[in-house]
Backbone as numpy.savetxt, mean C-alpha at the origin, in Angstrom:
# Nx Ny Nz CAx CAy CAz Cx Cy Cz
26.47 0.28 3.85 26.28 1.72 3.61 24.92 2.02 2.99
24.56 1.25 1.96 23.27 1.46 1.30 22.11 1.27 2.26
22.22 0.25 3.12 21.16 0.00 4.08 20.99 1.18 5.04
22.11 1.78 5.44 22.05 2.92 6.36 21.41 4.11 5.70
21.72 4.32 4.43 21.14 5.45 3.69 19.63 5.27 3.57
19.20 4.06 3.21 17.78 3.77 3.05 17.05 3.93 4.38
17.62 3.38 5.44 16.99 3.49 6.75 16.85 4.94 7.19
17.89 5.73 6.98 17.86 7.13 7.41 16.82 7.92 6.60
16.85 7.78 5.29 15.95 8.58 4.46 14.49 8.22 4.70
14.19 6.92 4.86 12.80 6.53 5.09 12.30 6.93 6.48
13.20 7.02 7.44 12.81 7.40 8.81 12.60 8.90 8.94
13.44 9.70 8.30 13.48 11.12 8.62 13.06 12.07 7.50
12.98 11.59 6.27 12.57 12.46 5.16 11.13 12.16 4.80
10.26 13.19 4.76 8.84 12.97 4.45 8.65 12.21 3.13
7.65 11.37 3.13 7.42 10.48 1.99 7.24 11.24 0.69
6.50 12.35 0.71 6.21 13.06 -0.54 7.47 13.68 -1.14
8.45 14.01 -0.28 9.73 14.51 -0.79 10.54 13.38 -1.41
10.58 12.24 -0.71 11.27 11.07 -1.26 10.70 10.67 -2.60
9.37 10.71 -2.70 8.71 10.29 -3.94 9.14 11.15 -5.12
9.44 12.41 -4.85 9.77 13.34 -5.92 11.15 13.09 -6.51
12.06 12.52 -5.73 13.46 12.43 -6.18 13.97 11.00 -6.30
13.33 10.04 -5.62 13.90 8.70 -5.55 13.91 7.96 -6.87
12.87 8.17 -7.69 12.75 7.42 -8.94 13.95 7.53 -9.83
14.48 8.72 -9.99 15.64 8.93 -10.88 16.85 8.13 -10.41
17.17 8.22 -9.12 18.35 7.54 -8.59 18.18 6.02 -8.58
16.96 5.57 -8.29 16.74 4.13 -8.23 16.86 3.47 -9.62
16.47 4.20 -10.66 16.62 3.64 -12.00 18.10 3.45 -12.35
18.93 4.37 -11.91 20.37 4.22 -12.14 20.90 3.01 -11.37
20.47 2.90 -10.10 20.89 1.75 -9.28 20.41 0.44 -9.90
19.19 0.47 -10.43 18.60 -0.71 -11.02 19.41 -1.30 -12.15
20.11 -0.45 -12.88 20.97 -0.91 -13.97 22.04 -1.88 -13.45
22.56 -1.60 -12.27 23.62 -2.43 -11.69 23.08 -3.68 -10.99
21.77 -3.72 -10.82 21.14 -4.87 -10.16 20.50 -5.85 -11.15
20.67 -5.60 -12.43 20.02 -6.45 -13.43 20.53 -7.88 -13.34
19.64 -8.83 -13.63 19.96 -10.25 -13.56 18.72 -11.06 -13.84
18.65 -12.27 -13.30 17.49 -13.10 -13.62 16.96 -13.90 -12.44
17.34 -13.52 -11.22 16.88 -14.27 -10.05 15.49 -13.80 -9.60
15.27 -12.48 -9.65 13.99 -11.90 -9.23 13.35 -11.18 -10.40
12.02 -11.08 -10.34 11.28 -10.38 -11.40 10.18 -9.53 -10.76
10.07 -8.32 -11.23 9.00 -7.44 -10.80 7.83 -7.63 -11.77
6.69 -8.20 -11.34 5.58 -8.43 -12.26 4.92 -7.16 -12.75
5.19 -6.04 -12.08 4.58 -4.77 -12.49 5.33 -4.18 -13.69
6.64 -4.10 -13.58 7.43 -3.50 -14.66 7.95 -4.52 -15.66
8.01 -5.80 -15.23 8.60 -6.84 -16.06 10.13 -6.88 -15.98
10.75 -5.98 -15.20 12.20 -5.95 -15.07 12.68 -7.14 -14.23
13.88 -7.61 -14.56 14.48 -8.75 -13.87 15.78 -8.32 -13.19
16.06 -8.92 -12.03 17.19 -8.49 -11.23 17.94 -9.68 -10.65
19.23 -9.48 -10.39 19.98 -10.49 -9.65 19.67 -10.42 -8.16
19.30 -9.24 -7.70 18.76 -9.04 -6.37 17.99 -7.74 -6.33
17.15 -7.58 -5.28 16.40 -6.35 -5.11 17.03 -5.56 -3.97
16.61 -4.32 -3.84 17.16 -3.47 -2.79 16.56 -3.81 -1.44
17.33 -3.65 -0.38 16.75 -3.80 0.96 15.85 -2.60 1.26
14.95 -2.76 2.21 14.08 -1.65 2.57 13.58 -1.82 4.00
13.45 -0.71 4.68 12.92 -0.74 6.04 13.41 0.47 6.81
12.68 0.79 7.87 13.05 1.92 8.71 13.87 1.45 9.90
13.27 0.66 10.75 14.00 0.15 11.92 14.42 -1.32 11.72
13.65 -2.05 10.93 13.99 -3.44 10.59 14.14 -3.54 9.07
15.32 -3.86 8.60 15.60 -3.90 7.18 15.21 -5.24 6.58
14.44 -5.19 5.49 14.04 -6.41 4.78 14.88 -6.55 3.52
15.45 -7.74 3.35 16.26 -8.00 2.16 15.35 -8.24 0.96
15.83 -7.86 -0.23 15.12 -8.13 -1.48 13.67 -7.66 -1.41
13.51 -6.37 -1.08 12.16 -5.81 -0.87 11.76 -4.84 -1.97
12.67 -3.96 -2.38 12.33 -2.84 -3.27 12.86 -3.07 -4.68
11.94 -3.08 -5.66 12.35 -3.20 -7.07 12.70 -1.80 -7.59
13.92 -1.58 -8.05 14.38 -0.22 -8.35 13.58 0.56 -9.39
13.23 -0.06 -10.50 12.61 0.71 -11.58 11.19 1.16 -11.26
10.38 0.29 -10.68 8.99 0.67 -10.38 8.82 1.19 -8.97
9.81 0.99 -8.12 9.74 1.31 -6.69 8.66 0.49 -5.98
8.39 -0.69 -6.50 7.40 -1.56 -5.85 8.03 -2.28 -4.66
7.22 -2.44 -3.61 7.58 -3.26 -2.46 6.80 -4.57 -2.54
7.06 -5.45 -1.59 6.46 -6.79 -1.60 4.93 -6.72 -1.72
4.31 -5.85 -0.89 2.84 -5.77 -0.87 2.28 -5.25 -2.19
3.01 -4.36 -2.84 2.54 -3.82 -4.13 2.49 -4.91 -5.18
3.55 -5.73 -5.20 3.58 -6.82 -6.20 2.49 -7.83 -5.94
2.19 -8.08 -4.66 1.11 -8.99 -4.30 -0.25 -8.45 -4.73
-0.48 -7.17 -4.49 -1.75 -6.53 -4.88 -1.92 -6.59 -6.41
-0.85 -6.31 -7.13 -0.89 -6.37 -8.60 -1.31 -7.75 -9.08
-0.69 -8.78 -8.53 -1.02 -10.14 -8.93 -2.46 -10.50 -8.55
-2.91 -10.04 -7.39 -4.30 -10.29 -6.97 -5.28 -9.64 -7.95
-5.03 -8.39 -8.29 -5.93 -7.70 -9.21 -5.95 -8.39 -10.57
-4.80 -8.88 -11.01 -4.71 -9.54 -12.32 -5.43 -10.88 -12.34
-5.31 -11.64 -11.24 -5.79 -13.02 -11.29 -7.16 -13.24 -10.65
-7.58 -12.33 -9.76 -8.83 -12.57 -9.03 -9.89 -11.52 -9.22
-9.62 -10.51 -10.07 -10.62 -9.49 -10.34 -10.63 -9.17 -11.84
-11.61 -8.36 -12.24 -11.67 -7.89 -13.63 -11.15 -6.47 -13.76
-10.29 -6.08 -12.83 -9.76 -4.72 -12.75 -9.14 -4.26 -14.06
-8.41 -5.16 -14.72 -7.68 -4.79 -15.94 -8.52 -4.95 -17.21
-9.77 -5.35 -17.06 -10.58 -5.70 -18.24 -11.82 -4.82 -18.38
-12.65 -4.77 -17.36 -13.95 -4.11 -17.45 -13.87 -2.65 -17.00
-14.78 -1.82 -17.50 -14.78 -0.39 -17.12 -14.97 -0.20 -15.63
-14.13 0.63 -15.04 -14.22 0.91 -13.61 -13.77 2.33 -13.33
-14.42 2.92 -12.32 -13.97 4.21 -11.81 -13.22 3.93 -10.52
-11.95 4.35 -10.47 -11.04 3.96 -9.38 -10.55 5.20 -8.64
-10.62 5.15 -7.33 -9.99 6.17 -6.49 -8.77 5.55 -5.81
-7.61 6.13 -6.04 -6.37 5.62 -5.46 -5.85 6.67 -4.48
-5.96 6.38 -3.20 -5.57 7.31 -2.14 -4.12 7.06 -1.77
-3.33 8.13 -1.66 -1.89 8.01 -1.44 -1.28 7.10 -2.50
-1.35 7.48 -3.77 -0.98 6.58 -4.87 0.49 6.19 -4.84
0.75 4.90 -4.97 2.11 4.40 -5.04 2.66 4.56 -6.45
3.90 4.99 -6.55 4.55 5.25 -7.83 4.45 4.07 -8.78
4.61 2.87 -8.23 4.65 1.67 -9.07 3.33 1.43 -9.80
2.24 1.97 -9.27 0.91 1.74 -9.87 0.45 2.86 -10.80
0.92 4.07 -10.57 0.31 5.24 -11.22 0.37 5.16 -12.74
1.56 4.99 -13.32 1.66 4.95 -14.78 0.94 3.76 -15.40
1.12 2.55 -14.86 0.40 1.42 -15.45 -1.11 1.57 -15.39
-1.64 2.09 -14.29 -3.08 2.25 -14.17 -3.60 3.37 -15.07
-2.84 4.43 -15.20 -3.27 5.53 -16.07 -3.32 5.10 -17.54
-2.54 4.10 -17.90 -2.52 3.63 -19.28 -3.71 2.72 -19.61
-4.39 2.21 -18.58 -5.50 1.29 -18.82 -6.72 2.06 -19.33
-7.13 1.75 -20.53 -8.24 2.49 -21.15 -9.59 2.17 -20.51
-9.65 1.05 -19.80 -10.93 0.68 -19.17 -11.16 1.41 -17.85
-10.12 2.10 -17.33 -10.23 2.75 -16.04 -10.44 4.26 -16.17
-11.32 4.77 -15.32 -11.35 6.20 -15.03 -10.64 6.30 -13.67
-9.38 6.70 -13.72 -8.47 6.55 -12.59 -8.15 7.89 -11.97
-8.51 8.03 -10.68 -8.31 9.29 -9.95 -7.38 9.04 -8.78
-6.30 9.81 -8.70 -5.38 9.72 -7.57 -5.63 10.88 -6.62
-5.45 10.63 -5.32 -5.76 11.66 -4.32 -4.86 11.53 -3.10
-4.47 12.68 -2.56 -3.60 12.70 -1.38 -3.46 14.13 -0.91
-3.02 14.32 0.32 -2.74 15.66 0.83 -1.47 16.24 0.21
-0.43 15.40 0.07 0.89 15.91 -0.30 1.54 15.26 -1.52
1.05 14.11 -1.96 1.74 13.36 -3.00 1.90 14.16 -4.29
3.07 14.11 -4.90 3.27 14.78 -6.20 2.50 14.13 -7.33
1.95 12.94 -7.10 1.21 12.23 -8.14 -0.30 12.30 -7.94
-0.76 13.14 -7.03 -2.19 13.22 -6.74 -2.91 14.17 -7.69
-3.97 13.68 -8.31 -4.83 14.53 -9.14 -5.65 15.47 -8.27
-6.05 14.95 -7.08 -6.92 15.70 -6.17 -6.22 15.80 -4.82
-6.14 17.00 -4.26 -5.61 17.18 -2.92 -6.76 17.03 -1.93
-6.61 16.06 -1.02 -7.73 15.81 -0.11 -7.26 15.11 1.16
-8.09 15.19 2.17 -7.93 14.44 3.42 -8.84 13.23 3.35
-8.30 12.05 3.57 -9.10 10.82 3.50 -10.24 10.81 4.52
-10.16 11.66 5.53 -11.24 11.75 6.51 -12.38 12.64 6.02
-12.18 13.28 4.84 -13.21 14.16 4.27 -13.08 14.12 2.75
-13.51 13.02 2.16 -13.33 12.79 0.73 -14.33 13.63 -0.08
-13.86 14.47 -1.01 -14.74 15.40 -1.72 -15.44 14.82 -2.94
-16.05 13.64 -2.77 -16.81 13.02 -3.85 -18.17 12.58 -3.33
-19.12 12.49 -4.24 -20.48 12.07 -3.88 -20.51 10.62 -3.44
-21.54 10.28 -2.73 -21.76 8.90 -2.30 -21.86 7.98 -3.51
-21.29 6.78 -3.38 -21.38 5.73 -4.41 -20.82 6.20 -5.76
-19.60 6.75 -5.73 -18.96 7.26 -6.94 -18.02 6.24 -7.58
-17.35 5.42 -6.78 -16.25 4.59 -7.30 -16.53 3.10 -7.21
-16.05 2.38 -8.23 -16.14 0.92 -8.24 -15.06 0.29 -7.38
-13.90 0.95 -7.33 -12.74 0.43 -6.59 -12.07 1.57 -5.84
-11.66 1.32 -4.62 -10.82 2.25 -3.87 -9.58 1.51 -3.40
-8.42 2.07 -3.66 -7.15 1.54 -3.19 -6.58 2.51 -2.15
-6.26 2.00 -0.98 -5.76 2.87 0.09 -4.87 2.03 0.99
-3.58 2.08 0.74 -2.66 1.18 1.42 -1.66 1.94 2.29
-1.55 1.47 3.54 -0.63 2.06 4.53 -0.90 3.56 4.68
-2.18 3.86 4.89 -2.64 5.24 5.11 -3.36 5.37 6.44
-4.21 4.43 6.77 -5.09 4.56 7.93 -4.32 4.68 9.24
-3.13 4.14 9.31 -2.33 4.25 10.53 -1.78 5.67 10.73
-1.92 6.53 9.71 -1.37 7.89 9.78 -2.42 8.95 10.17
-3.71 8.63 10.07 -4.75 9.67 10.22 -5.31 9.69 11.63
-5.78 10.85 12.02 -6.27 11.04 13.39 -7.42 10.10 13.69
-8.38 10.00 12.77 -9.52 9.11 12.97 -9.58 8.10 11.84
-9.05 6.93 12.06 -9.12 5.90 11.03 -10.55 5.45 10.79
-11.39 5.51 11.83 -12.79 5.12 11.66 -13.50 6.07 10.71
-13.27 7.38 10.85 -13.86 8.37 9.95 -13.38 8.11 8.51
-12.10 7.82 8.36 -11.56 7.55 7.02 -12.22 6.30 6.42
-12.38 5.25 7.23 -13.06 4.03 6.75 -14.49 4.36 6.32
-15.18 5.15 7.10 -16.56 5.52 6.79 -16.63 6.30 5.49
-15.67 7.18 5.26 -15.64 7.96 4.03 -15.38 7.08 2.82
-14.47 6.13 2.95 -14.20 5.21 1.85 -15.44 4.38 1.53
-16.10 3.90 2.56 -17.33 3.14 2.36 -18.39 4.00 1.67
-18.50 5.26 2.06 -19.52 6.15 1.51 -19.33 6.37 0.00
-18.09 6.58 -0.44 -17.86 6.88 -1.87 -17.80 5.63 -2.73
-17.78 4.46 -2.11 -17.73 3.20 -2.85 -19.13 2.83 -3.34
-19.24 2.36 -4.56 -20.52 1.94 -5.10 -20.93 0.61 -4.47
-22.23 0.35 -4.30 -22.67 -0.98 -3.90 -22.16 -2.03 -4.89
-21.58 -3.08 -4.38 -20.95 -4.10 -5.22 -19.50 -3.83 -5.50
-19.01 -2.64 -5.14 -17.61 -2.30 -5.34 -16.73 -2.86 -4.23
-15.41 -2.69 -4.40 -14.50 -3.19 -3.38 -13.35 -2.22 -3.16
-12.81 -2.29 -1.97 -11.61 -1.52 -1.60 -10.55 -2.50 -1.10
-9.31 -2.18 -1.37 -8.18 -2.89 -0.77 -7.53 -1.92 0.21
-7.56 -2.29 1.50 -7.14 -1.38 2.56 -6.08 -2.06 3.43
-4.85 -2.01 2.97 -3.76 -2.64 3.70 -3.17 -1.68 4.75
-2.76 -2.23 5.88 -2.12 -1.46 6.95 -1.04 -2.34 7.58
-0.08 -1.73 8.28 0.86 -2.55 9.06 0.10 -3.21 10.22
0.32 -4.52 10.41 -0.38 -5.26 11.47 0.63 -6.09 12.24
0.48 -6.09 13.54 1.24 -7.00 14.40 0.29 -8.12 14.82
0.43 -9.28 14.20 -0.50 -10.38 14.46 -0.27 -11.03 15.82
0.74 -10.59 16.53 0.91 -11.05 17.91 -0.01 -10.32 18.88
-0.59 -9.20 18.42 -1.48 -8.41 19.26 -2.93 -8.72 18.92
-3.74 -8.96 19.93 -5.15 -9.22 19.71 -5.88 -7.95 19.30
-5.56 -6.83 19.94 -6.26 -5.58 19.67 -5.29 -4.49 19.25
-5.80 -3.52 18.53 -5.01 -2.40 18.02 -4.48 -1.56 19.18
-3.21 -1.19 19.10 -2.57 -0.35 20.11 -2.70 1.11 19.69
-3.34 1.89 20.54 -3.60 3.30 20.25 -3.70 4.04 21.57
-2.71 4.83 21.89 -2.66 5.48 23.20 -2.16 6.91 23.04
-2.92 7.87 23.58 -2.58 9.28 23.42 -1.24 9.64 24.04
-0.76 8.85 24.99 0.52 9.20 25.62 1.72 8.92 24.72
1.50 8.16 23.66 2.58 7.94 22.69 2.50 9.08 21.67
2.98 10.23 22.05 2.71 11.45 21.28 3.96 12.17 20.81
5.08 11.46 20.75 6.29 12.02 20.16 6.79 11.07 19.06
7.58 11.58 18.13 8.11 10.70 17.07 8.84 9.49 17.64
9.59 9.70 18.71 10.38 8.62 19.29 9.47 7.54 19.90
8.44 7.97 20.62 7.52 7.00 21.22 6.70 6.28 20.16
6.30 7.01 19.14 5.50 6.38 18.07 6.35 5.36 17.32
7.61 5.67 17.09 8.47 4.68 16.45 8.66 3.45 17.32
8.77 3.67 18.62 8.96 2.55 19.55 7.74 1.65 19.62
6.55 2.24 19.71 5.35 1.45 19.94 4.54 1.16 18.67
4.65 2.06 17.68 3.84 1.91 16.45 4.67 1.58 15.22
6.00 1.40 15.39 6.91 0.99 14.32 7.40 2.14 13.42
6.75 3.30 13.48 7.15 4.39 12.61 6.85 5.74 13.29
7.66 6.73 12.98 7.60 8.01 13.68 6.32 8.78 13.43
5.66 8.55 12.29 4.44 9.29 11.99 3.19 8.41 12.02
3.28 7.24 12.65 2.10 6.39 12.84 1.36 6.82 14.12
0.04 6.68 14.08 -0.78 7.04 15.24 -1.40 5.83 15.92
-1.11 4.64 15.40 -1.59 3.40 16.00 -0.87 2.23 15.34
-0.91 1.08 16.00 -0.42 -0.17 15.41 -1.55 -1.18 15.48
-1.99 -1.66 14.33 -3.13 -2.54 14.27 -2.79 -3.94 14.76
-3.79 -4.56 15.36 -3.69 -5.93 15.80 -4.65 -6.81 15.01
-4.92 -8.00 15.53 -5.77 -8.95 14.83 -7.22 -8.50 14.73
-7.58 -7.40 15.41 -8.96 -6.88 15.35 -9.17 -5.97 14.15
-8.17 -5.80 13.27 -8.29 -4.85 12.17 -9.53 -5.15 11.29
-9.72 -6.40 10.93 -10.85 -6.74 10.07 -12.17 -6.39 10.75
-12.27 -6.60 12.06 -13.49 -6.28 12.77 -13.73 -4.77 12.81
-12.67 -3.99 12.91 -12.82 -2.52 12.86 -13.44 -2.11 11.53
-13.02 -2.76 10.46 -13.59 -2.48 9.14 -15.06 -2.92 9.06
-15.35 -4.08 9.62 -16.73 -4.57 9.61 -17.64 -3.66 10.44
-17.09 -3.09 11.50 -17.91 -2.25 12.37 -18.44 -1.00 11.68
-17.72 -0.53 10.63 -18.22 0.65 9.91 -19.14 0.26 8.75
-19.25 -1.05 8.46 -20.20 -1.49 7.45 -19.64 -2.27 6.29
-18.31 -2.48 6.24 -17.74 -3.27 5.16 -18.00 -4.76 5.37
-18.20 -5.47 4.26 -18.09 -6.92 4.26 -16.64 -7.25 3.93
-15.93 -7.88 4.84 -14.48 -8.02 4.72 -14.09 -9.47 4.42
-13.28 -9.65 3.40 -12.66 -10.93 3.10 -11.19 -10.83 3.48
-10.75 -11.68 4.40 -9.34 -11.74 4.76 -8.69 -12.81 3.87
-8.12 -12.36 2.78 -7.67 -13.26 1.70 -6.19 -13.57 1.83
-5.86 -14.84 2.07 -4.46 -15.26 2.10 -4.01 -15.72 0.71
-4.31 -14.90 -0.26 -4.02 -15.16 -1.66 -2.59 -15.63 -1.90
-1.64 -15.03 -1.20 -0.23 -15.35 -1.41 0.04 -16.84 -1.15
-0.70 -17.44 -0.24 -0.47 -18.85 0.11 -1.03 -19.80 -0.94
-1.79 -19.28 -1.88 -2.31 -20.11 -2.96 -1.36 -20.14 -4.16
-0.33 -19.31 -4.14 0.61 -19.24 -5.26 1.73 -20.24 -5.11
2.26 -20.72 -6.21 3.42 -21.63 -6.13 4.58 -20.96 -5.39
5.29 -21.74 -4.60 6.39 -21.19 -3.81 7.47 -20.55 -4.68
7.69 -21.14 -5.85 8.72 -20.57 -6.72 8.30 -19.19 -7.24
6.99 -19.00 -7.40 6.49 -17.67 -7.83 6.61 -16.65 -6.69
6.32 -17.09 -5.48 6.46 -16.22 -4.32 7.91 -15.74 -4.19
8.84 -16.67 -4.41 10.26 -16.33 -4.33 10.69 -15.45 -5.49
10.25 -15.81 -6.68 10.63 -15.08 -7.89 10.21 -13.62 -7.83
8.98 -13.39 -7.37 8.43 -12.02 -7.29 8.73 -11.34 -5.95
9.40 -12.04 -5.06 9.72 -11.49 -3.73 8.45 -10.96 -3.06
7.51 -11.88 -2.82 6.23 -11.51 -2.23 6.25 -11.71 -0.71
5.37 -11.04 0.01 5.31 -11.19 1.47 4.49 -12.42 1.82
5.13 -13.48 2.27 4.45 -14.78 2.39 3.33 -14.78 3.43
3.39 -13.89 4.41 2.36 -13.89 5.46 1.37 -12.73 5.35
1.42 -12.02 4.22 0.51 -10.86 4.07 -0.91 -11.33 3.78
-1.85 -10.82 4.55 -3.27 -11.04 4.31 -3.81 -9.81 3.58
-4.54 -10.01 2.50 -5.18 -8.91 1.78 -6.57 -8.68 2.37
-6.85 -7.43 2.68 -8.15 -7.06 3.24 -9.01 -6.49 2.11
-9.88 -7.35 1.59 -10.77 -7.00 0.50 -12.11 -6.58 1.11
-12.40 -5.31 1.00 -13.54 -4.71 1.71 -14.63 -4.35 0.72
-15.79 -5.00 0.85 -16.85 -4.81 -0.12 -18.01 -4.04 0.47
-18.69 -3.31 -0.41 -19.90 -2.58 -0.02 -21.10 -3.32 -0.60
-21.94 -3.81 0.27 -23.07 -4.63 -0.19 -24.31 -3.76 -0.44
């Protein structure tokens, strides 16, 4: 029953509406999931199991109730903690389509000037279109923009805008859904209904499904891209404990 509810709500209810109401209910659910098998490194909460999550394909032990973090969020958190100075040195950060699990922890960091931005998100400080970012060139040390580019009409324009507002020497983390069985990104104007987009792009509001050429698309607009398999460097027991996505590649995009 719970899986059906999650699948239905994530498929048919807009994300910004879900974001406004889900936190309260998930915290209640989280009380009944407490235990010691899994741990969310973002909130520090421990669970006997995590919630399933997915639209058409349900993933077990994916969603941590209290922070609403998914596998990729926990991986990004650990990457920032262990491989960057994000939590230590002064930085100006732009977080596009901010994830709930990150907003409060990042806002508490005194070393960050942290700006959230989105068209609809209830947690956005700035209302904006990622294809037309209202900031001057070379404004930010870090840009976070995860699972956004597959939603916008021109992902190339959005990539160019992110590169423009990034400072030289800065970096962006730009995660997207990728089908590594495909050599090239699937993008066809005839897939123009929610049903067709869900069938070919995995989700009703996606406009493309990225293939193995994703990193090259980023390089083509001027990013220096590191395809970091950070998760494979972690102990297996840690990957299991934090319920991390074992095959996720982090796309670390630098402006030189």
